[in-house]
Biopython code that builds the backbone (N, CA, C, O; Angstrom):
import numpy as np
from Bio.PDB.StructureBuilder import StructureBuilder

atoms = [
    (1, "MET", "N", (0.587, -1.060, -0.018)),
    (1, "MET", "CA", (-0.136, 0.099, -0.031)),
    (1, "MET", "C", (0.812, 1.511, -0.015)),
    (1, "MET", "O", (1.851, 1.722, 0.610)),
    (2, "ARG", "N", (0.372, 2.029, -0.556)),
    (2, "ARG", "CA", (1.309, 3.425, -0.857)),
    (2, "ARG", "C", (0.574, 4.690, 0.363)),
    (2, "ARG", "O", (-0.613, 5.004, 0.449)),
    (3, "VAL", "N", (1.805, 5.245, 1.235)),
    (3, "VAL", "CA", (1.002, 6.150, 2.007)),
    (3, "VAL", "C", (1.990, 7.303, 1.685)),
    (3, "VAL", "O", (3.199, 7.330, 1.453)),
    (4, "THR", "N", (0.820, 8.436, 1.774)),
    (4, "THR", "CA", (1.714, 9.707, 1.714)),
    (4, "THR", "C", (1.928, 10.410, 3.131)),
    (4, "THR", "O", (0.911, 10.762, 3.728)),
    (5, "VAL", "N", (2.989, 10.607, 3.626)),
    (5, "VAL", "CA", (3.260, 10.817, 4.957)),
    (5, "VAL", "C", (4.126, 12.257, 4.828)),
    (5, "VAL", "O", (5.046, 12.639, 4.105)),
    (6, "ARG", "N", (3.332, 12.850, 5.923)),
    (6, "ARG", "CA", (4.554, 14.553, 6.234)),
    (6, "ARG", "C", (5.295, 14.050, 7.020)),
    (6, "ARG", "O", (4.838, 13.316, 7.896)),
    (7, "VAL", "N", (6.381, 14.258, 6.941)),
    (7, "VAL", "CA", (7.729, 14.148, 8.130)),
    (7, "VAL", "C", (7.596, 15.560, 8.602)),
    (7, "VAL", "O", (7.481, 16.570, 7.908)),
    (8, "THR", "N", (7.651, 15.403, 10.537)),
    (8, "THR", "CA", (8.417, 16.989, 11.207)),
    (8, "THR", "C", (9.407, 16.466, 12.078)),
    (8, "THR", "O", (9.250, 15.840, 13.126)),
    (9, "PRO", "N", (10.767, 16.916, 11.323)),
    (9, "PRO", "CA", (11.578, 16.786, 12.282)),
    (9, "PRO", "C", (12.306, 17.375, 13.296)),
    (9, "PRO", "O", (12.269, 18.599, 13.171)),
    (10, "GLY", "N", (13.083, 16.940, 14.440)),
    (10, "GLY", "CA", (13.284, 17.693, 15.752)),
    (10, "GLY", "C", (12.152, 17.818, 16.703)),
    (10, "GLY", "O", (12.261, 18.582, 17.662)),
    (11, "ALA", "N", (10.764, 16.924, 16.454)),
    (11, "ALA", "CA", (10.071, 17.059, 17.305)),
    (11, "ALA", "C", (10.594, 16.245, 18.801)),
    (11, "ALA", "O", (11.552, 15.484, 18.936)),
    (12, "ALA", "N", (9.592, 16.712, 19.842)),
    (12, "ALA", "CA", (10.171, 16.428, 21.220)),
    (12, "ALA", "C", (10.002, 14.604, 21.191)),
    (12, "ALA", "O", (10.793, 14.188, 22.038)),
    (13, "SER", "N", (9.562, 13.896, 20.795)),
    (13, "SER", "CA", (9.177, 12.777, 20.356)),
    (13, "SER", "C", (8.924, 11.804, 19.161)),
    (13, "SER", "O", (8.138, 12.378, 18.408)),
    (14, "THR", "N", (9.201, 10.776, 18.747)),
    (14, "THR", "CA", (8.912, 10.405, 17.703)),
    (14, "THR", "C", (7.483, 9.739, 17.756)),
    (14, "THR", "O", (7.276, 8.890, 18.623)),
    (15, "ARG", "N", (6.504, 10.080, 16.879)),
    (15, "ARG", "CA", (4.980, 9.851, 16.965)),
    (15, "ARG", "C", (4.526, 9.827, 15.247)),
    (15, "ARG", "O", (5.014, 10.592, 14.415)),
    (16, "VAL", "N", (3.321, 8.601, 14.903)),
    (16, "VAL", "CA", (2.846, 8.297, 13.934)),
    (16, "VAL", "C", (1.124, 8.761, 14.477)),
    (16, "VAL", "O", (0.619, 8.303, 15.502)),
    (17, "GLY", "N", (0.450, 9.705, 13.579)),
    (17, "GLY", "CA", (-0.653, 10.014, 13.662)),
    (17, "GLY", "C", (-1.492, 11.138, 13.253)),
    (17, "GLY", "O", (-0.897, 12.192, 13.477)),
    (18, "GLY", "N", (-2.622, 11.312, 12.749)),
    (18, "GLY", "CA", (-2.942, 12.662, 12.590)),
    (18, "GLY", "C", (-2.712, 12.894, 10.940)),
    (18, "GLY", "O", (-1.915, 12.219, 10.289)),
    (19, "GLN", "N", (-3.487, 13.889, 10.417)),
    (19, "GLN", "CA", (-3.133, 14.140, 9.090)),
    (19, "GLN", "C", (-2.823, 15.376, 8.543)),
    (19, "GLN", "O", (-3.350, 16.159, 9.333)),
    (20, "HIS", "N", (-2.319, 15.992, 7.721)),
    (20, "HIS", "CA", (-2.059, 17.447, 7.548)),
    (20, "HIS", "C", (-2.178, 17.082, 5.722)),
    (20, "HIS", "O", (-1.511, 16.235, 5.129)),
    (21, "ASP", "N", (-3.182, 17.962, 5.148)),
    (21, "ASP", "CA", (-3.398, 17.956, 3.718)),
    (21, "ASP", "C", (-3.724, 16.466, 3.136)),
    (21, "ASP", "O", (-3.352, 16.091, 2.024)),
    (22, "GLY", "N", (-4.518, 15.629, 4.105)),
    (22, "GLY", "CA", (-4.683, 14.526, 3.849)),
    (22, "GLY", "C", (-3.123, 12.979, 3.750)),
    (22, "GLY", "O", (-3.068, 11.777, 3.490)),
    (23, "ALA", "N", (-2.193, 14.069, 4.141)),
    (23, "ALA", "CA", (-0.895, 13.085, 4.608)),
    (23, "ALA", "C", (-0.973, 12.458, 5.798)),
    (23, "ALA", "O", (-1.759, 12.976, 6.591)),
    (24, "LEU", "N", (-0.203, 11.180, 6.282)),
    (24, "LEU", "CA", (-0.368, 10.736, 7.418)),
    (24, "LEU", "C", (0.598, 11.841, 8.121)),
    (24, "LEU", "O", (1.094, 12.640, 7.327)),
    (25, "VAL", "N", (0.914, 11.993, 9.385)),
    (25, "VAL", "CA", (1.411, 13.265, 10.043)),
    (25, "VAL", "C", (2.677, 11.960, 10.480)),
    (25, "VAL", "O", (2.242, 10.810, 10.433)),
    (26, "VAL", "N", (4.097, 12.123, 10.864)),
    (26, "VAL", "CA", (4.854, 11.638, 11.308)),
    (26, "VAL", "C", (6.159, 12.152, 11.760)),
    (26, "VAL", "O", (7.187, 12.287, 11.096)),
    (27, "ARG", "N", (5.924, 12.442, 13.123)),
    (27, "ARG", "CA", (7.216, 13.432, 14.389)),
    (27, "ARG", "C", (8.016, 12.596, 14.579)),
    (27, "ARG", "O", (7.724, 11.439, 14.881)),
    (28, "VAL", "N", (9.224, 13.054, 14.431)),
    (28, "VAL", "CA", (10.615, 12.375, 14.709)),
    (28, "VAL", "C", (11.380, 13.156, 15.636)),
    (28, "VAL", "O", (11.289, 14.380, 15.550)),
    (29, "ASN", "N", (12.198, 12.591, 16.602)),
    (29, "ASN", "CA", (13.049, 13.805, 16.880)),
    (29, "ASN", "C", (13.978, 13.800, 16.498)),
    (29, "ASN", "O", (14.761, 14.382, 17.249)),
    (30, "ALA", "N", (14.698, 13.183, 15.081)),
    (30, "ALA", "CA", (15.876, 12.894, 14.412)),
    (30, "ALA", "C", (15.481, 14.423, 13.768)),
    (30, "ALA", "O", (14.374, 14.961, 13.745)),
    (31, "ARG", "N", (17.222, 15.101, 13.079)),
    (31, "ARG", "CA", (17.040, 16.345, 13.304)),
    (31, "ARG", "C", (17.217, 15.831, 11.143)),
    (31, "ARG", "O", (17.892, 14.847, 10.841)),
    (32, "ALA", "N", (16.629, 16.543, 10.212)),
    (32, "ALA", "CA", (16.712, 16.506, 9.195)),
    (32, "ALA", "C", (18.584, 16.784, 8.192)),
    (32, "ALA", "O", (19.004, 17.527, 7.305)),
    (33, "VAL", "N", (18.955, 16.037, 8.774)),
    (33, "VAL", "CA", (20.539, 15.758, 8.409)),
    (33, "VAL", "C", (20.950, 14.904, 7.703)),
    (33, "VAL", "O", (20.854, 13.803, 8.245)),
    (34, "GLU", "N", (21.434, 14.873, 6.586)),
    (34, "GLU", "CA", (22.015, 13.446, 5.953)),
    (34, "GLU", "C", (20.693, 12.188, 6.122)),
    (34, "GLU", "O", (20.899, 11.055, 6.556)),
    (35, "GLY", "N", (20.204, 12.379, 5.958)),
    (35, "GLY", "CA", (18.558, 11.959, 5.835)),
    (35, "GLY", "C", (18.551, 11.069, 7.325)),
    (35, "GLY", "O", (17.831, 10.081, 7.177)),
    (36, "LYS", "N", (19.066, 11.127, 8.528)),
    (36, "LYS", "CA", (18.731, 11.197, 9.360)),
    (36, "LYS", "C", (17.084, 10.865, 9.779)),
    (36, "LYS", "O", (16.516, 9.821, 10.101)),
    (37, "ALA", "N", (16.684, 12.071, 9.634)),
    (37, "ALA", "CA", (14.575, 12.008, 9.729)),
    (37, "ALA", "C", (13.809, 10.815, 9.015)),
    (37, "ALA", "O", (12.990, 9.982, 9.403)),
    (38, "THR", "N", (14.636, 11.181, 7.403)),
    (38, "THR", "CA", (13.787, 10.040, 6.584)),
    (38, "THR", "C", (13.676, 8.829, 7.058)),
    (38, "THR", "O", (12.587, 8.257, 7.090)),
    (39, "ALA", "N", (14.954, 8.206, 7.549)),
    (39, "ALA", "CA", (15.467, 6.964, 8.030)),
    (39, "ALA", "C", (14.168, 6.802, 9.347)),
    (39, "ALA", "O", (13.422, 5.837, 9.510)),
    (40, "ALA", "N", (14.217, 7.936, 10.064)),
    (40, "ALA", "CA", (13.714, 7.701, 11.516)),
    (40, "ALA", "C", (12.125, 7.784, 10.973)),
    (40, "ALA", "O", (11.200, 7.127, 11.451)),
    (41, "ALA", "N", (12.045, 8.536, 10.102)),
    (41, "ALA", "CA", (10.314, 8.043, 9.852)),
    (41, "ALA", "C", (10.168, 6.697, 9.222)),
    (41, "ALA", "O", (9.116, 6.074, 9.363)),
    (42, "LEU", "N", (11.076, 6.261, 8.598)),
    (42, "LEU", "CA", (10.517, 5.172, 8.273)),
    (42, "LEU", "C", (10.567, 3.518, 9.077)),
    (42, "LEU", "O", (9.971, 2.448, 8.954)),
    (43, "ALA", "N", (11.455, 3.984, 9.775)),
    (43, "ALA", "CA", (11.062, 3.038, 11.449)),
    (43, "ALA", "C", (9.830, 3.271, 11.934)),
    (43, "ALA", "O", (9.146, 2.328, 12.332)),
    (44, "ALA", "N", (9.438, 4.392, 11.963)),
    (44, "ALA", "CA", (8.325, 5.011, 12.565)),
    (44, "ALA", "C", (7.033, 4.190, 12.660)),
    (44, "ALA", "O", (6.385, 3.450, 13.400)),
    (45, "VAL", "N", (7.063, 4.853, 11.297)),
    (45, "VAL", "CA", (5.849, 4.001, 9.831)),
    (45, "VAL", "C", (5.478, 2.256, 10.113)),
    (45, "VAL", "O", (4.454, 1.574, 10.156)),
    (46, "ALA", "N", (6.946, 2.025, 10.264)),
    (46, "ALA", "CA", (6.899, 0.079, 10.287)),
    (46, "ALA", "C", (6.456, -0.149, 11.221)),
    (46, "ALA", "O", (5.623, -1.045, 11.083)),
    (47, "SER", "N", (6.607, 0.409, 12.855)),
    (47, "SER", "CA", (6.420, 0.445, 13.700)),
    (47, "SER", "C", (5.189, 0.611, 13.936)),
    (47, "SER", "O", (4.579, -0.187, 14.648)),
    (48, "ALA", "N", (4.515, 1.836, 13.297)),
    (48, "ALA", "CA", (2.913, 2.094, 14.029)),
    (48, "ALA", "C", (1.977, 1.001, 12.545)),
    (48, "ALA", "O", (0.784, 0.796, 12.767)),
    (49, "PHE", "N", (2.282, 0.689, 11.840)),
    (49, "PHE", "CA", (1.725, -0.531, 11.107)),
    (49, "PHE", "C", (2.169, -1.654, 11.678)),
    (49, "PHE", "O", (1.246, -2.454, 11.529)),
    (50, "GLY", "N", (3.036, -2.177, 12.240)),
    (50, "GLY", "CA", (3.233, -3.350, 12.737)),
    (50, "GLY", "C", (4.074, -4.280, 11.672)),
    (50, "GLY", "O", (3.886, -5.495, 11.740)),
    (51, "VAL", "N", (5.084, -3.716, 10.593)),
    (51, "VAL", "CA", (5.478, -4.450, 9.482)),
    (51, "VAL", "C", (6.866, -3.877, 9.924)),
    (51, "VAL", "O", (7.238, -2.895, 10.566)),
    (52, "PRO", "N", (7.524, -5.045, 9.226)),
    (52, "PRO", "CA", (9.552, -4.774, 9.908)),
    (52, "PRO", "C", (9.763, -3.645, 9.065)),
    (52, "PRO", "O", (9.262, -3.270, 8.005)),
    (53, "ARG", "N", (10.666, -3.195, 9.850)),
    (53, "ARG", "CA", (11.175, -2.185, 8.779)),
    (53, "ARG", "C", (11.674, -2.355, 7.412)),
    (53, "ARG", "O", (11.678, -1.341, 6.714)),
    (54, "SER", "N", (11.968, -3.121, 7.057)),
    (54, "SER", "CA", (12.321, -3.643, 5.298)),
    (54, "SER", "C", (11.319, -3.771, 4.720)),
    (54, "SER", "O", (11.462, -3.853, 3.500)),
    (55, "ALA", "N", (9.771, -3.854, 5.292)),
    (55, "ALA", "CA", (8.806, -3.725, 4.312)),
    (55, "ALA", "C", (8.429, -2.411, 4.027)),
    (55, "ALA", "O", (7.539, -2.324, 3.181)),
    (56, "VAL", "N", (8.936, -1.155, 4.583)),
    (56, "VAL", "CA", (8.497, -0.303, 4.490)),
    (56, "VAL", "C", (9.748, 0.471, 3.249)),
    (56, "VAL", "O", (10.922, 0.484, 3.621)),
    (57, "THR", "N", (9.473, 0.959, 2.107)),
    (57, "THR", "CA", (10.579, 1.869, 1.247)),
    (57, "THR", "C", (10.047, 3.232, 0.972)),
    (57, "THR", "O", (8.903, 3.578, 1.268)),
    (58, "LEU", "N", (11.036, 4.079, 0.323)),
    (58, "LEU", "CA", (11.071, 5.271, 0.210)),
    (58, "LEU", "C", (10.594, 5.399, -1.324)),
    (58, "LEU", "O", (11.346, 5.054, -2.235)),
    (59, "VAL", "N", (9.389, 5.879, -1.548)),
    (59, "VAL", "CA", (9.503, 6.119, -3.271)),
    (59, "VAL", "C", (9.652, 7.271, -3.928)),
    (59, "VAL", "O", (10.321, 7.346, -4.959)),
    (60, "ALA", "N", (8.847, 8.591, -3.223)),
    (60, "ALA", "CA", (9.182, 9.614, -3.678)),
    (60, "ALA", "C", (9.486, 10.474, -2.533)),
    (60, "ALA", "O", (9.060, 10.258, -1.399)),
    (61, "GLY", "N", (10.421, 11.698, -2.948)),
    (61, "GLY", "CA", (10.599, 12.681, -1.466)),
    (61, "GLY", "C", (11.855, 12.458, -0.863)),
    (61, "GLY", "O", (11.874, 12.569, 0.363)),
    (62, "PRO", "N", (12.619, 12.250, -1.278)),
    (62, "PRO", "CA", (13.789, 11.816, -0.140)),
    (62, "PRO", "C", (14.076, 12.860, 0.327)),
    (62, "PRO", "O", (14.602, 12.603, 1.410)),
    (63, "ALA", "N", (14.046, 14.332, 0.112)),
    (63, "ALA", "CA", (14.451, 15.631, 0.143)),
    (63, "ALA", "C", (13.483, 16.623, 0.665)),
    (63, "ALA", "O", (13.709, 17.773, 1.042)),
    (64, "SER", "N", (12.470, 16.035, 0.624)),
    (64, "SER", "CA", (10.869, 16.893, 0.844)),
    (64, "SER", "C", (10.382, 16.181, 2.770)),
    (64, "SER", "O", (10.546, 15.177, 3.464)),
    (65, "ARG", "N", (9.996, 17.001, 2.804)),
    (65, "ARG", "CA", (8.859, 16.687, 4.054)),
    (65, "ARG", "C", (7.597, 15.794, 3.780)),
    (65, "ARG", "O", (7.005, 15.067, 4.578)),
    (66, "THR", "N", (7.376, 15.990, 2.677)),
    (66, "THR", "CA", (6.307, 15.097, 2.473)),
    (66, "THR", "C", (6.722, 13.973, 1.526)),
    (66, "THR", "O", (7.193, 14.255, 0.424)),
    (67, "LYS", "N", (6.551, 12.617, 1.948)),
    (67, "LYS", "CA", (7.212, 11.729, 1.094)),
    (67, "LYS", "C", (6.208, 10.771, 0.773)),
    (67, "LYS", "O", (5.139, 10.876, 1.373)),
    (68, "ILE", "N", (6.337, 9.943, 0.018)),
    (68, "ILE", "CA", (5.287, 8.589, -0.436)),
    (68, "ILE", "C", (6.094, 7.671, -0.116)),
    (68, "ILE", "O", (7.263, 7.763, -0.492)),
    (69, "LEU", "N", (5.629, 6.479, 0.718)),
    (69, "LEU", "CA", (6.273, 5.486, 1.213)),
    (69, "LEU", "C", (5.343, 4.115, 0.468)),
    (69, "LEU", "O", (4.221, 4.351, 0.022)),
    (70, "GLU", "N", (5.678, 3.312, 0.425)),
    (70, "GLU", "CA", (5.354, 1.903, 0.329)),
    (70, "GLU", "C", (5.509, 1.276, 1.272)),
    (70, "GLU", "O", (6.542, 1.451, 1.917)),
    (71, "VAL", "N", (4.555, 0.329, 1.695)),
    (71, "VAL", "CA", (4.423, -0.132, 2.745)),
    (71, "VAL", "C", (3.813, -1.503, 2.679)),
    (71, "VAL", "O", (2.606, -1.647, 2.874)),
    (72, "ALA", "N", (4.473, -2.345, 2.455)),
    (72, "ALA", "CA", (3.995, -3.773, 2.146)),
    (72, "ALA", "C", (3.243, -4.881, 3.373)),
    (72, "ALA", "O", (3.798, -5.107, 4.448)),
    (73, "GLY", "N", (2.580, -5.183, 3.177)),
    (73, "GLY", "CA", (1.539, -5.729, 4.377)),
    (73, "GLY", "C", (0.960, -4.859, 5.097)),
    (73, "GLY", "O", (0.607, -5.106, 6.250)),
    (74, "ALA", "N", (0.788, -3.751, 4.534)),
    (74, "ALA", "CA", (-0.029, -3.045, 5.534)),
    (74, "ALA", "C", (-1.803, -3.389, 5.813)),
    (74, "ALA", "O", (-2.441, -4.086, 5.024)),
    (75, "ASN", "N", (-2.235, -2.953, 6.686)),
    (75, "ASN", "CA", (-3.549, -3.004, 6.717)),
    (75, "ASN", "C", (-4.304, -1.601, 6.426)),
    (75, "ASN", "O", (-4.122, -0.636, 7.169)),
    (76, "PRO", "N", (-4.784, -1.568, 5.797)),
    (76, "PRO", "CA", (-5.680, 0.064, 5.354)),
    (76, "PRO", "C", (-6.641, 0.680, 6.224)),
    (76, "PRO", "O", (-6.927, 1.877, 6.190)),
    (77, "ALA", "N", (-7.319, -0.499, 7.304)),
    (77, "ALA", "CA", (-7.526, -0.236, 8.501)),
    (77, "ALA", "C", (-6.700, 0.462, 9.426)),
    (77, "ALA", "O", (-7.016, 1.466, 10.063)),
    (78, "ASP", "N", (-5.788, -0.051, 9.446)),
    (78, "ASP", "CA", (-4.744, 1.019, 10.537)),
    (78, "ASP", "C", (-3.994, 2.215, 10.184)),
    (78, "ASP", "O", (-3.291, 2.844, 10.975)),
    (79, "LEU", "N", (-4.273, 2.644, 8.319)),
    (79, "LEU", "CA", (-4.178, 3.445, 8.035)),
    (79, "LEU", "C", (-4.987, 4.330, 8.093)),
    (79, "LEU", "O", (-4.544, 5.370, 7.605)),
    (80, "GLN", "N", (-6.217, 4.420, 8.555)),
    (80, "GLN", "CA", (-7.781, 5.257, 8.782)),
    (80, "GLN", "C", (-7.483, 5.237, 10.316)),
    (80, "GLN", "O", (-7.676, 6.300, 10.905)),
    (81, "ARG", "N", (-7.070, 4.245, 10.990)),
    (81, "ARG", "CA", (-6.847, 4.667, 12.396)),
    (81, "ARG", "C", (-5.694, 5.727, 12.994)),
    (81, "ARG", "O", (-5.809, 6.549, 13.903)),
    (82, "LEU", "N", (-4.657, 5.440, 12.236)),
    (82, "LEU", "CA", (-3.738, 6.236, 12.267)),
    (82, "LEU", "C", (-4.170, 7.531, 11.664)),
    (82, "LEU", "O", (-3.786, 8.459, 12.376)),
    (83, "LEU", "N", (-4.932, 7.997, 10.447)),
    (83, "LEU", "CA", (-4.868, 9.090, 10.311)),
    (83, "LEU", "C", (-6.075, 9.951, 11.128)),
    (83, "LEU", "O", (-6.500, 11.049, 10.768)),
    (84, "THR", "N", (-6.504, 9.223, 12.263)),
    (84, "THR", "CA", (-7.690, 9.905, 12.846)),
    (84, "THR", "C", (-7.063, 10.409, 14.346)),
    (84, "THR", "O", (-7.479, 11.264, 15.128)),
    (85, "GLY", "N", (-5.869, 9.496, 14.409)),
    (85, "GLY", "CA", (-5.494, 9.544, 15.574)),
    (85, "GLY", "C", (-4.426, 10.617, 16.038)),
    (85, "GLY", "O", (-4.058, 10.653, 17.212)),
]
sb = StructureBuilder()
sb.init_structure("model")
sb.init_model(0)
sb.init_chain("A")
sb.init_seg("    ")
for serial, (resi, resn, name, xyz) in enumerate(atoms, 1):
    if name == "N":
        sb.init_residue(resn, " ", resi, " ")
    sb.init_atom(name, np.array(xyz, "f"), 0.0, 1.0, " ", f" {name:<3s}", serial, name[0])
structure = sb.get_structure()
């Protein structure tokens, strides 16, 4: 399943939930330096969907706050739960 996420680097804690312009909000405490925020976001999304980190791949947006991810084995009901949470 493809998921559009909006990454907020430098947050106080890592959290996945809510939406911004239809994208799933992913807050990470890593800074946007050398891909650290992107890597933290991928790990956070994997954890939120209950899939291994290797099941989440970046499709588009490596240098953007808005990214498109492919989450293998994700349940659409989990996405709806995260978007409302």
